[in-house]
LUMMAR-329367 format. One record per residue (C-alpha): residue number from 1; z, x, y. Coordinates in steps of 0.5 Angstrom, whole numbers. Layout:
! residues N
> NUM|Z|X|Y
...
! end
This chain:
! residues 258
> 1|0|0|0
> 2|2|5|5
> 3|1|13|4
> 4|3|18|9
> 5|-1|25|9
> 6|2|32|12
> 7|5|29|18
> 8|8|33|23
> 9|10|31|30
> 10|12|36|35
> 11|16|36|42
> 12|17|42|47
> 13|20|48|43
> 14|22|43|37
> 15|17|41|30
> 16|21|34|29
> 17|17|33|23
> 18|14|38|19
> 19|8|36|13
> 20|12|30|11
> 21|8|26|6
> 22|10|20|2
> 23|8|13|-1
> 24|11|6|-2
> 25|7|0|-6
> 26|8|-7|-6
> 27|15|-9|-8
> 28|18|-3|-8
> 29|24|1|-4
> 30|23|7|-2
> 31|29|11|1
> 32|29|17|7
> 33|35|20|6
> 34|38|26|12
> 35|43|27|16
> 36|43|26|24
> 37|37|30|27
> 38|33|31|20
> 39|27|28|23
> 40|28|21|19
> 41|27|16|25
> 42|22|21|28
> 43|18|20|22
> 44|18|12|22
> 45|16|12|30
> 46|11|17|28
> 47|8|11|22
> 48|9|6|27
> 49|5|10|31
> 50|11|9|37
> 51|13|17|39
> 52|13|18|46
> 53|11|23|51
> 54|12|29|51
> 55|13|28|43
> 56|6|28|39
> 57|3|28|32
> 58|-1|34|31
> 59|-3|33|24
> 60|-4|28|18
> 61|-6|21|17
> 62|-2|15|15
> 63|-6|10|11
> 64|-6|3|10
> 65|-10|-1|7
> 66|-15|3|7
> 67|-15|6|14
> 68|-12|11|18
> 69|-7|8|23
> 70|-7|14|27
> 71|-14|14|29
> 72|-14|7|30
> 73|-15|4|37
> 74|-9|2|40
> 75|-11|-6|40
> 76|-12|-6|33
> 77|-6|-2|32
> 78|-2|-8|36
> 79|-5|-12|30
> 80|-2|-8|25
> 81|5|-7|28
> 82|10|-13|28
> 83|5|-16|24
> 84|3|-13|18
> 85|9|-7|18
> 86|15|-9|21
> 87|21|-5|23
> 88|28|-6|24
> 89|32|-1|29
> 90|39|2|29
> 91|41|-2|34
> 92|40|-9|34
> 93|44|-10|41
> 94|40|-5|45
> 95|33|-8|41
> 96|34|-16|43
> 97|33|-18|50
> 98|40|-20|52
> 99|37|-25|57
> 100|32|-29|52
> 101|35|-34|46
> 102|34|-31|39
> 103|30|-36|38
> 104|25|-35|44
> 105|25|-28|41
> 106|22|-29|35
> 107|18|-35|37
> 108|14|-30|41
> 109|13|-25|36
> 110|10|-31|32
> 111|6|-34|38
> 112|3|-27|39
> 113|1|-25|32
> 114|0|-32|29
> 115|-3|-35|35
> 116|2|-41|34
> 117|3|-47|39
> 118|10|-47|42
> 119|13|-52|38
> 120|10|-49|31
> 121|12|-43|33
> 122|19|-45|35
> 123|20|-48|28
> 124|18|-42|25
> 125|23|-38|29
> 126|29|-44|25
> 127|26|-43|19
> 128|26|-35|19
> 129|34|-36|21
> 130|35|-40|15
> 131|31|-35|11
> 132|37|-29|13
> 133|42|-35|11
> 134|44|-36|19
> 135|49|-43|19
> 136|46|-48|23
> 137|40|-44|25
> 138|37|-50|28
> 139|43|-50|34
> 140|44|-42|33
> 141|37|-41|35
> 142|39|-42|42
> 143|44|-38|42
> 144|44|-31|46
> 145|44|-25|42
> 146|51|-24|45
> 147|53|-30|42
> 148|53|-26|35
> 149|57|-22|31
> 150|54|-15|30
> 151|52|-17|22
> 152|49|-23|25
> 153|45|-20|31
> 154|42|-16|24
> 155|40|-22|21
> 156|36|-24|27
> 157|33|-18|27
> 158|31|-18|19
> 159|29|-25|21
> 160|24|-22|27
> 161|21|-17|23
> 162|19|-22|17
> 163|17|-27|22
> 164|10|-26|21
> 165|10|-24|14
> 166|9|-16|13
> 167|7|-13|8
> 168|12|-6|9
> 169|18|-7|12
> 170|21|0|15
> 171|29|0|16
> 172|31|5|20
> 173|39|6|19
> 174|40|-2|20
> 175|47|-2|17
> 176|50|4|20
> 177|54|1|25
> 178|57|-4|21
> 179|63|-5|16
> 180|62|-3|9
> 181|63|-11|8
> 182|57|-13|12
> 183|53|-7|10
> 184|53|-9|3
> 185|51|-17|5
> 186|45|-14|9
> 187|43|-10|3
> 188|44|-16|-1
> 189|39|-20|4
> 190|34|-14|4
> 191|33|-14|-3
> 192|33|-22|-3
> 193|28|-22|2
> 194|24|-16|-2
> 195|24|-21|-8
> 196|21|-27|-4
> 197|16|-23|0
> 198|14|-18|-4
> 199|15|-13|1
> 200|15|-5|1
> 201|21|-2|4
> 202|22|5|7
> 203|29|5|8
> 204|32|10|12
> 205|39|13|12
> 206|44|18|12
> 207|48|15|6
> 208|46|16|-1
> 209|50|10|-3
> 210|45|5|0
> 211|39|9|-2
> 212|42|8|-10
> 213|43|1|-8
> 214|37|-1|-6
> 215|32|5|-7
> 216|28|7|-14
> 217|25|13|-11
> 218|28|17|-6
> 219|25|23|-2
> 220|31|28|2
> 221|29|31|9
> 222|32|37|12
> 223|29|40|19
> 224|23|36|19
> 225|21|37|12
> 226|21|34|5
> 227|26|39|1
> 228|27|34|-5
> 229|23|28|-8
> 230|24|23|-14
> 231|27|18|-18
> 232|34|16|-14
> 233|38|17|-20
> 234|36|23|-23
> 235|36|26|-15
> 236|44|23|-15
> 237|45|26|-22
> 238|42|33|-22
> 239|40|35|-15
> 240|35|41|-15
> 241|37|43|-7
> 242|43|45|-4
> 243|43|40|2
> 244|42|34|-3
> 245|48|37|-7
> 246|52|37|0
> 247|49|30|2
> 248|51|27|-5
> 249|58|31|-5
> 250|59|29|2
> 251|59|21|0
> 252|64|22|-6
> 253|69|25|-1
> 254|68|20|4
> 255|69|15|-3
> 256|75|19|-5
> 257|78|19|3
> 258|78|11|1
! end
C-alpha cells in the first residue's frame, strides 16, 4: 500500500532522516520506535509532505498507489493528504482549532475532500464521533475542544483522521500525554477501527509497550537511521543492536518502578 525508499531529510547542519525505508500494507500496523529526537516525527511529516523550510527532503521516494508522493503537484497531494493518508498528531489540544466546535472541524474535513453539503457533512461528523465511542455524539459535536478531556480530544482527532475513510493512518505519539489507562483505551480503539476500515497504520512512539500491543512489525530509528527492523516479538526477545536493547531495558525499568 505504502512504500518509503531511501528517504533523507536535512535541516541546516543536521541530517534528521537518512536513507530510511519502510513498507506498510492494508490492514497492517507498523511500529516506528526511537527516543525523542531520533527522527521519527520528521519521517512522518516527510511522508505527508509537510516538512517546512529550512528543512527539505533531499532524496528518496514515497510510493503510494503507484505514484511517488514527493513528485506530485501540490493540488494532487492535497487530494491525498487527509483523505487517503491521514495523520494523528502528538497534541490534540494544539491540533484542534479552539474557536470551532469539534463537529464543525470534522465536517469541514469531510466537505473539503468529499464535496458534501453542510447537512450531510455534519451528519458524517456525528457518525464519526459515534465510531470512536463518544457518548451523546450528536450533542457533543456542538462542544469546543476545551470541553473535552485529553482522552476524548484524542478520540476526536482519530474521528477527524478517519472521516474520509483513508487507507493509511500515521499516528505520531498520540498517547504521549495520556495516563496508562487512557493510553490502553486509545490503543484498543485504534485496533478496532483498523479492523473496521482495513487501515494500514504507521504507529510512531518511543514506547515498545504500545508497539507490542499494536504492531506485528517494527523499525527502530536512531539519529535518523534505521538500526533494526523485523517482527516485533523477535526484536523484543532477541534485540540485535545495543540501542534497541537500551530502549527495551528502559521500558522494563519503568515497569519495575511501578
